[in-house]
LUMTOR-790776 format. One record per residue (C-alpha): x, y, z; residue in three letters. Coordinates in Angstrom, 2 decimals, decimal comma. Layout:
N
+---------+---------+---------+-------+
!       u !       v !       w ! lumse !
+---------+---------+---------+-------+
!       X !       Y !       Z !   ALA !
...
+---------+---------+---------+-------+
// end
This chain:
333
+---------+---------+---------+-------+
!       u !       v !       w ! lumse !
+---------+---------+---------+-------+
!  -20,70 !   -6,59 !   85,82 !   MET !
!  -20,75 !   -5,91 !   81,53 !   THR !
!  -20,04 !   -8,57 !   78,99 !   VAL !
!  -16,62 !   -6,86 !   78,56 !   GLN !
!  -15,85 !   -6,65 !   82,34 !   ASP !
!  -16,46 !  -10,38 !   82,10 !   LEU !
!  -13,90 !  -10,68 !   79,46 !   ARG !
!  -11,45 !   -8,77 !   80,86 !   ASP !
!  -11,88 !  -10,97 !   83,84 !   VAL !
!  -11,14 !  -14,39 !   81,89 !   LEU !
!   -8,16 !  -12,68 !   80,18 !   ARG !
!   -6,10 !  -11,90 !   83,64 !   GLU !
!   -7,03 !  -15,41 !   84,57 !   ARG !
!   -5,83 !  -17,03 !   81,36 !   ALA !
!   -2,37 !  -15,46 !   81,71 !   GLU !
!   -2,45 !  -16,62 !   85,22 !   ALA !
!   -0,24 !  -19,62 !   86,33 !   PRO !
!   -2,20 !  -22,77 !   85,67 !   SER !
!   -3,36 !  -24,68 !   88,80 !   PRO !
!   -1,62 !  -28,23 !   89,47 !   ALA !
!   -3,09 !  -30,60 !   87,81 !   ASN !
!   -1,35 !  -33,99 !   86,95 !   PRO !
!   -4,44 !  -35,22 !   84,54 !   TYR !
!   -4,41 !  -31,70 !   82,97 !   ARG !
!   -3,04 !  -32,65 !   79,43 !   HIS !
!   -5,31 !  -35,99 !   79,38 !   ASP !
!   -8,84 !  -34,04 !   80,23 !   GLN !
!   -7,73 !  -31,10 !   77,15 !   VAL !
!   -7,13 !  -34,10 !   74,61 !   ARG !
!  -10,64 !  -35,63 !   75,63 !   SER !
!  -12,33 !  -32,23 !   75,63 !   ARG !
!  -10,59 !  -31,76 !   71,97 !   ILE !
!  -12,34 !  -34,87 !   70,71 !   ARG !
!  -15,84 !  -34,30 !   72,49 !   ARG !
!  -15,60 !  -30,48 !   70,83 !   THR !
!  -14,98 !  -32,19 !   67,32 !   ARG !
!  -17,91 !  -34,43 !   67,18 !   LEU !
!  -19,98 !  -32,18 !   68,70 !   ARG !
!  -19,07 !  -29,94 !   65,11 !   ARG !
!  -19,77 !  -32,79 !   62,81 !   ARG !
!  -22,91 !  -33,44 !   64,47 !   ALA !
!  -23,78 !  -29,53 !   64,04 !   THR !
!  -22,24 !  -28,72 !   60,98 !   ALA !
!  -25,54 !  -29,37 !   58,94 !   GLY !
!  -27,65 !  -27,39 !   61,13 !   ALA !
!  -25,38 !  -24,50 !   61,16 !   ALA !
!  -25,38 !  -24,35 !   57,03 !   VAL !
!  -29,39 !  -24,43 !   57,85 !   ALA !
!  -29,25 !  -21,77 !   59,85 !   ALA !
!  -27,06 !  -19,84 !   57,61 !   ALA !
!  -29,44 !  -19,89 !   55,18 !   VAL !
!  -32,41 !  -18,85 !   57,05 !   VAL !
!  -30,22 !  -15,75 !   58,06 !   VAL !
!  -29,71 !  -15,25 !   54,51 !   GLY !
!  -33,00 !  -15,36 !   53,55 !   PHE !
!  -34,49 !  -12,78 !   56,34 !   SER !
!  -32,14 !  -10,03 !   54,80 !   LEU !
!  -34,04 !  -10,24 !   51,36 !   LEU !
!  -35,51 !   -6,82 !   50,56 !   PRO !
!  -39,35 !   -6,81 !   51,86 !   GLY !
!  -38,82 !   -9,49 !   54,50 !   THR !
!  -39,24 !   -8,24 !   58,05 !   ALA !
!  -36,29 !   -6,40 !   59,55 !   GLU !
!  -34,06 !   -9,16 !   61,65 !   PRO !
!  -33,29 !   -8,75 !   65,58 !   PRO !
!  -31,24 !   -5,70 !   66,93 !   ARG !
!  -28,25 !   -7,94 !   67,80 !   ASP !
!  -28,11 !   -9,52 !   64,58 !   ILE !
!  -27,80 !   -5,99 !   62,32 !   THR !
!  -25,57 !   -4,70 !   65,04 !   ALA !
!  -23,20 !   -7,79 !   64,56 !   ALA !
!  -20,11 !   -6,43 !   63,37 !   ALA !
!  -17,20 !   -7,98 !   61,59 !   GLN !
!  -13,62 !   -8,39 !   63,02 !   PRO !
!  -11,23 !   -5,72 !   61,81 !   ALA !
!   -7,78 !   -7,12 !   62,31 !   PRO !
!   -5,99 !   -4,05 !   61,43 !   SER !
!   -7,10 !   -2,03 !   64,44 !   LEU !
!   -5,67 !   -3,35 !   68,17 !   PRO !
!   -8,17 !   -4,32 !   70,64 !   GLU !
!   -5,92 !   -2,02 !   73,51 !   ARG !
!   -3,40 !    0,49 !   72,77 !   PHE !
!   -1,91 !    3,69 !   74,44 !   THR !
!   -2,03 !    7,06 !   72,73 !   SER !
!    1,42 !    9,35 !   72,67 !   ASP !
!    0,05 !   11,08 !   76,12 !   ASP !
!   -0,27 !    8,14 !   77,47 !   GLY !
!   -3,89 !    7,47 !   77,55 !   THR !
!   -5,33 !    3,93 !   77,33 !   GLU !
!   -7,34 !    3,03 !   74,63 !   TYR !
!  -10,15 !   -0,76 !   74,81 !   ARG !
!  -11,64 !   -1,30 !   71,49 !   ARG !
!  -15,67 !   -1,92 !   72,52 !   VAL !
!  -17,26 !   -2,11 !   69,02 !   ALA !
!  -15,67 !   -3,38 !   65,15 !   THR !
!  -16,99 !   -2,75 !   62,13 !   ALA !
!  -15,94 !   -3,01 !   58,25 !   THR !
!  -17,09 !   -1,52 !   55,00 !   LEU !
!  -16,03 !   -3,17 !   51,51 !   LYS !
!  -15,26 !   -1,44 !   48,14 !   ALA !
!  -17,77 !   -4,20 !   46,44 !   ASN !
!  -20,09 !   -4,74 !   49,39 !   GLY !
!  -21,97 !   -2,91 !   51,94 !   GLU !
!  -21,73 !    0,87 !   51,76 !   ARG !
!  -23,33 !    0,96 !   55,36 !   LYS !
!  -23,11 !   -0,48 !   58,03 !   THR !
!  -24,19 !   -0,09 !   62,15 !   SER !
!  -23,11 !   -1,13 !   65,40 !   VAL !
!  -24,87 !   -0,85 !   69,04 !   THR !
!  -21,97 !    0,37 !   71,29 !   VAL !
!  -22,30 !    0,50 !   75,36 !   PRO !
!  -21,93 !    3,75 !   77,24 !   VAL !
!  -20,22 !    3,51 !   80,28 !   SER !
!  -19,44 !    7,21 !   80,93 !   GLY !
!  -16,09 !    6,74 !   79,72 !   ARG !
!  -15,09 !    8,66 !   76,39 !   PRO !
!  -15,58 !    7,49 !   73,15 !   LEU !
!  -13,65 !    7,68 !   70,11 !   ASP !
!  -14,26 !    6,10 !   66,46 !   VAL !
!  -11,32 !    4,83 !   64,46 !   ALA !
!  -11,15 !    4,19 !   60,79 !   GLY !
!   -8,24 !    2,53 !   58,61 !   LEU !
!   -8,69 !    2,86 !   54,84 !   CYS !
!   -7,39 !    0,38 !   52,49 !   ASN !
!   -7,82 !    2,69 !   49,02 !   GLY !
!   -6,41 !    5,28 !   46,93 !   THR !
!   -6,43 !    9,01 !   48,86 !   PHE !
!   -9,50 !   10,74 !   48,16 !   GLY !
!  -11,96 !    7,84 !   48,02 !   SER !
!  -14,95 !    8,15 !   49,89 !   ASP !
!  -14,76 !    8,34 !   53,55 !   MET !
!  -17,74 !    7,40 !   56,14 !   PRO !
!  -19,98 !    9,41 !   57,47 !   ARG !
!  -20,66 !    9,10 !   61,11 !   ILE !
!  -24,05 !    9,25 !   62,88 !   SER !
!  -25,30 !    8,26 !   66,50 !   VAL !
!  -28,65 !    6,98 !   66,62 !   ASN !
!  -29,36 !    8,21 !   62,99 !   GLY !
!  -28,11 !   11,93 !   63,89 !   ASN !
!  -24,92 !   13,68 !   62,87 !   HIS !
!  -23,42 !   15,03 !   65,68 !   THR !
!  -20,62 !   17,08 !   64,20 !   GLY !
!  -16,86 !   16,83 !   64,69 !   GLY !
!  -14,16 !   16,36 !   62,14 !   PRO !
!  -14,59 !   13,17 !   59,77 !   GLY !
!  -11,62 !   10,84 !   58,51 !   PHE !
!   -8,90 !   11,87 !   56,09 !   THR !
!  -10,49 !   10,68 !   52,78 !   PRO !
!   -8,05 !    7,52 !   52,74 !   CYS !
!   -5,40 !    7,83 !   55,28 !   ALA !
!   -2,74 !    5,31 !   55,16 !   LYS !
!   -2,58 !    5,57 !   59,08 !   GLU !
!   -5,11 !    5,10 !   61,62 !   MET !
!   -7,12 !    8,14 !   62,60 !   GLU !
!   -9,24 !    8,58 !   65,98 !   LEU !
!  -12,33 !   10,89 !   65,68 !   ARG !
!  -14,49 !   12,03 !   69,00 !   PRO !
!  -17,67 !    9,90 !   69,06 !   LEU !
!  -20,37 !   12,58 !   70,81 !   ILE !
!  -23,37 !   10,77 !   72,43 !   VAL !
!  -26,17 !   11,75 !   73,97 !   PRO !
!  -26,46 !   12,85 !   77,71 !   THR !
!  -27,47 !   10,06 !   80,02 !   GLY !
!  -27,09 !    7,10 !   77,38 !   ALA !
!  -26,41 !    3,71 !   78,03 !   THR !
!  -26,16 !    2,32 !   74,79 !   GLU !
!  -26,05 !    4,14 !   71,60 !   VAL !
!  -26,19 !    2,68 !   67,77 !   THR !
!  -23,46 !    3,83 !   65,54 !   VAL !
!  -23,93 !    4,25 !   61,67 !   THR !
!  -21,15 !    4,09 !   59,34 !   PHE !
!  -22,01 !    5,32 !   55,61 !   ASP !
!  -19,86 !    5,48 !   52,22 !   THR !
!  -23,12 !    6,04 !   50,05 !   THR !
!  -22,46 !    8,50 !   47,44 !   ALA !
!  -25,13 !   11,35 !   47,08 !   TYR !
!  -25,65 !   14,38 !   44,75 !   GLY !
!  -24,23 !   14,98 !   41,81 !   CYS !
!  -21,58 !   17,18 !   39,74 !   VAL !
!  -21,34 !   19,07 !   36,55 !   LEU !
!  -18,99 !   17,36 !   34,54 !   GLU !
!  -19,26 !   20,02 !   31,61 !   LYS !
!  -19,94 !   23,50 !   31,62 !   LYS !
!  -23,73 !   23,99 !   31,15 !   ASN !
!  -24,09 !   20,28 !   31,17 !   GLY !
!  -26,44 !   17,91 !   33,03 !   PRO !
!  -26,01 !   17,15 !   36,49 !   CYS !
!  -24,84 !   13,74 !   36,86 !   VAL !
!  -24,69 !   11,56 !   39,88 !   PRO !
!  -21,73 !   11,37 !   42,16 !   THR !
!  -19,33 !    8,57 !   41,39 !   ARG !
!  -18,64 !    6,64 !   44,31 !   PRO !
!  -14,62 !    6,23 !   44,86 !   ARG !
!  -14,54 !    2,81 !   46,97 !   GLN !
!  -12,28 !    1,89 !   49,28 !   ALA !
!  -12,36 !   -1,38 !   52,28 !   ASP !
!  -12,63 !    0,35 !   55,88 !   TRP !
!  -11,82 !   -0,97 !   59,03 !   SER !
!  -13,64 !    0,77 !   62,00 !   LEU !
!  -13,95 !    0,57 !   65,58 !   ALA !
!  -15,23 !    2,33 !   68,65 !   VAL !
!  -13,27 !    2,61 !   71,72 !   TYR !
!  -13,46 !    4,11 !   75,06 !   GLU !
!  -10,48 !    5,80 !   76,93 !   TRP !
!   -9,90 !    6,44 !   80,74 !   ASN !
!   -9,17 !   10,23 !   81,38 !   PRO !
!   -5,56 !   10,51 !   83,01 !   PRO !
!   -5,57 !   10,69 !   86,44 !   ALA !
!   -3,47 !   14,06 !   85,58 !   ARG !
!   -3,22 !   16,79 !   83,45 !   GLN !
!   -0,85 !   16,24 !   80,37 !   ILE !
!    0,77 !   19,24 !   79,59 !   GLU !
!    1,20 !   19,50 !   75,55 !   PRO !
!    4,40 !   20,52 !   74,15 !   GLU !
!    4,95 !   24,43 !   73,12 !   PRO !
!    3,74 !   25,52 !   70,36 !   VAL !
!    6,25 !   26,29 !   67,63 !   ARG !
!    6,73 !   29,97 !   66,30 !   ALA !
!    5,17 !   31,43 !   63,66 !   PHE !
!    7,37 !   32,29 !   60,48 !   PRO !
!    8,36 !   35,94 !   60,35 !   ALA !
!    7,07 !   35,89 !   56,59 !   ARG !
!    4,48 !   33,52 !   54,67 !   LEU !
!    3,06 !   33,85 !   51,42 !   GLY !
!    4,13 !   37,40 !   50,34 !   GLY !
!    3,00 !   38,59 !   54,13 !   MET !
!    4,76 !   39,66 !   57,13 !   LYS !
!    3,65 !   38,18 !   60,76 !   LEU !
!    2,12 !   41,31 !   62,90 !   ALA !
!    1,16 !   39,92 !   65,95 !   THR !
!   -0,01 !   36,59 !   67,73 !   PHE !
!   -1,33 !   35,10 !   70,95 !   THR !
!   -1,48 !   32,01 !   72,50 !   SER !
!   -3,37 !   30,03 !   75,34 !   GLY !
!   -4,10 !   26,78 !   76,81 !   MET !
!   -7,59 !   25,16 !   75,83 !   TRP !
!   -9,66 !   24,18 !   78,85 !   GLY !
!   -8,82 !   27,47 !   80,30 !   LYS !
!   -8,25 !   29,74 !   77,84 !   ASP !
!  -11,10 !   30,24 !   74,78 !   SER !
!  -11,10 !   33,88 !   73,47 !   ALA !
!   -9,09 !   36,41 !   72,15 !   PHE !
!   -9,03 !   39,84 !   70,60 !   THR !
!   -5,97 !   41,17 !   69,00 !   LEU !
!   -5,67 !   44,64 !   66,63 !   GLN !
!   -3,66 !   44,97 !   63,57 !   VAL !
!   -3,11 !   47,66 !   60,88 !   THR !
!   -2,62 !   46,46 !   57,19 !   SER !
!   -1,09 !   49,19 !   54,79 !   PRO !
!   -2,01 !   47,19 !   51,81 !   GLY !
!   -5,56 !   46,32 !   53,45 !   GLY !
!   -5,37 !   42,67 !   53,49 !   LYS !
!   -4,88 !   40,30 !   56,54 !   VAL !
!   -4,64 !   36,59 !   56,92 !   ALA !
!   -4,81 !   34,43 !   59,99 !   ILE !
!   -3,91 !   30,89 !   61,11 !   ASP !
!   -3,48 !   28,89 !   63,73 !   GLN !
!   -1,32 !   26,11 !   65,06 !   LEU !
!   -1,96 !   23,73 !   68,10 !   CYS !
!   -0,14 !   21,02 !   70,19 !   THR !
!   -1,32 !   18,01 !   72,17 !   GLY !
!   -2,93 !   14,50 !   71,04 !   ASP !
!   -6,31 !   16,31 !   70,47 !   LEU !
!   -4,95 !   19,17 !   68,73 !   ALA !
!   -6,74 !   17,85 !   65,22 !   GLY !
!  -10,21 !   18,30 !   67,61 !   ARG !
!  -10,18 !   22,45 !   67,86 !   MET !
!  -12,32 !   25,22 !   66,18 !   TRP !
!  -12,15 !   28,39 !   65,46 !   PHE !
!  -14,13 !   30,91 !   64,53 !   ARG !
!  -13,74 !   35,07 !   64,16 !   TYR !
!  -14,54 !   38,46 !   63,96 !   GLN !
!  -13,06 !   41,29 !   61,99 !   ILE !
!  -14,29 !   44,53 !   63,65 !   ASP !
!  -17,48 !   43,04 !   64,52 !   GLY !
!  -18,52 !   41,15 !   61,31 !   ALA !
!  -18,56 !   37,76 !   61,52 !   ASP !
!  -16,57 !   35,67 !   59,26 !   ILE !
!  -18,20 !   32,47 !   57,52 !   PRO !
!  -15,23 !   29,99 !   58,48 !   VAL !
!  -14,88 !   27,73 !   60,68 !   THR !
!  -11,55 !   26,78 !   60,90 !   ALA !
!   -9,48 !   23,72 !   62,06 !   SER !
!   -5,77 !   23,74 !   63,77 !   CYS !
!   -2,77 !   22,85 !   62,17 !   GLY !
!    0,03 !   20,76 !   63,97 !   VAL !
!    3,39 !   22,02 !   63,09 !   TRP !
!    6,22 !   19,07 !   64,21 !   LYS !
!    8,85 !   19,02 !   61,61 !   GLU !
!    9,22 !   19,87 !   57,90 !   GLY !
!    7,58 !   22,91 !   55,87 !   PRO !
!    5,14 !   25,31 !   58,00 !   PHE !
!    1,63 !   23,74 !   57,31 !   PRO !
!    0,51 !   26,71 !   55,96 !   MET !
!   -3,29 !   27,29 !   55,59 !   ALA !
!   -3,93 !   31,25 !   55,47 !   LEU !
!   -7,30 !   32,81 !   55,34 !   HIS !
!   -7,17 !   36,13 !   53,81 !   GLU !
!   -9,87 !   39,17 !   54,43 !   PHE !
!   -9,88 !   42,88 !   53,19 !   ALA !
!   -9,67 !   45,46 !   56,34 !   VAL !
!   -9,62 !   49,07 !   55,47 !   PRO !
!   -6,16 !   50,30 !   54,29 !   LYS !
!   -4,14 !   51,80 !   57,17 !   GLY !
!   -6,59 !   52,01 !   59,62 !   LYS !
!   -6,61 !   49,60 !   62,78 !   ARG !
!   -8,74 !   46,70 !   62,81 !   ALA !
!  -10,03 !   44,32 !   65,55 !   THR !
!   -9,79 !   40,62 !   65,32 !   ILE !
!  -11,36 !   38,63 !   67,92 !   SER !
!  -11,71 !   34,89 !   68,03 !   GLY !
!  -13,55 !   32,21 !   70,12 !   ARG !
!  -12,54 !   28,04 !   70,01 !   MET !
!  -13,94 !   25,09 !   71,31 !   GLY !
!  -12,82 !   21,00 !   71,27 !   LEU !
!  -14,83 !   18,17 !   69,58 !   TRP !
!  -15,73 !   15,86 !   72,13 !   GLY !
!  -14,20 !   15,03 !   75,51 !   ASP !
!  -10,77 !   16,24 !   77,03 !   TYR !
!  -10,61 !   15,44 !   80,46 !   THR !
!   -7,03 !   16,09 !   81,77 !   ASN !
!   -5,79 !   16,20 !   78,18 !   ARG !
!   -6,07 !   20,38 !   77,18 !   PRO !
!   -4,48 !   21,61 !   74,20 !   VAL !
!   -2,11 !   24,35 !   74,06 !   ARG !
!   -3,18 !   26,73 !   70,53 !   TRP !
!   -1,46 !   29,98 !   69,12 !   SER !
!   -3,14 !   32,40 !   66,38 !   PHE !
!   -1,43 !   34,49 !   64,20 !   GLY !
!   -2,14 !   37,58 !   61,92 !   VAL !
!   -0,21 !   38,63 !   59,17 !   TYR !
!   -0,61 !   41,60 !   56,91 !   VAL !
!    0,38 !   43,07 !   53,50 !   LYS !
+---------+---------+---------+-------+
// end
């Protein structure tokens, strides 16, 4: 039994009816009195221990034990448990915080039970603030990052090594590199855009049955001065490639993709036009309401000649019983 399993059992028993005990109130009062006495006696020792811990973190001293470096501060804005829109249950296994006026990097140690893991982030700051880069055991594992300080909780897949039973997850908002502020001027260090981040790692239970995403909305007939020439669609987990042929009178095509499903934001697409690789890894838009979320990628093709567009797609992280519907459209001009 893991520590988290033990906590779950204790929580369940705490919520059960109390056993009959006419002396229970007196016992509770006695226990409170004993606890207060112990706290007074140990207050001085706690202060001394805090001084020792603070000293051990000074530069040049030995690294403290791993369980101390991995201890994360509470993230009260992130729930201990929640259920996603498609009915998947999430349970928090670790928390961390990054402060605008404090540490720019922190780590947590996470048990790996075999269930999929996600990272949640919630930002308190201005849009465009530095977002945490995520690494596992010191390695960046890829996948989509957080939006630069979105106002709602976001979930991203946490990809762990096969067979791991425990991993160290690091969050880092340290500013790197330099920028040219003036033409032909010096490259000056990047200025950090600080914000407070509440972070957490969740594990989720794959649904017992496959969740069917809603159908993808149809592409607009015209978009950005171009007209829809053709489209194709499928379901990730079953369909992972496509090939389309189009003719563009003006020698220009534009492509876009839409998805539905709770994991739609984790899809990626890569393309070829007439056998040539296109150096673009595109994400998938989600269109539920409002204006079309246009993100067209335009490419030149021979005028009036048939062009072959092929693509393949994938999904970052686990998707057991949580498929994604996708649709791919081609516009011409």
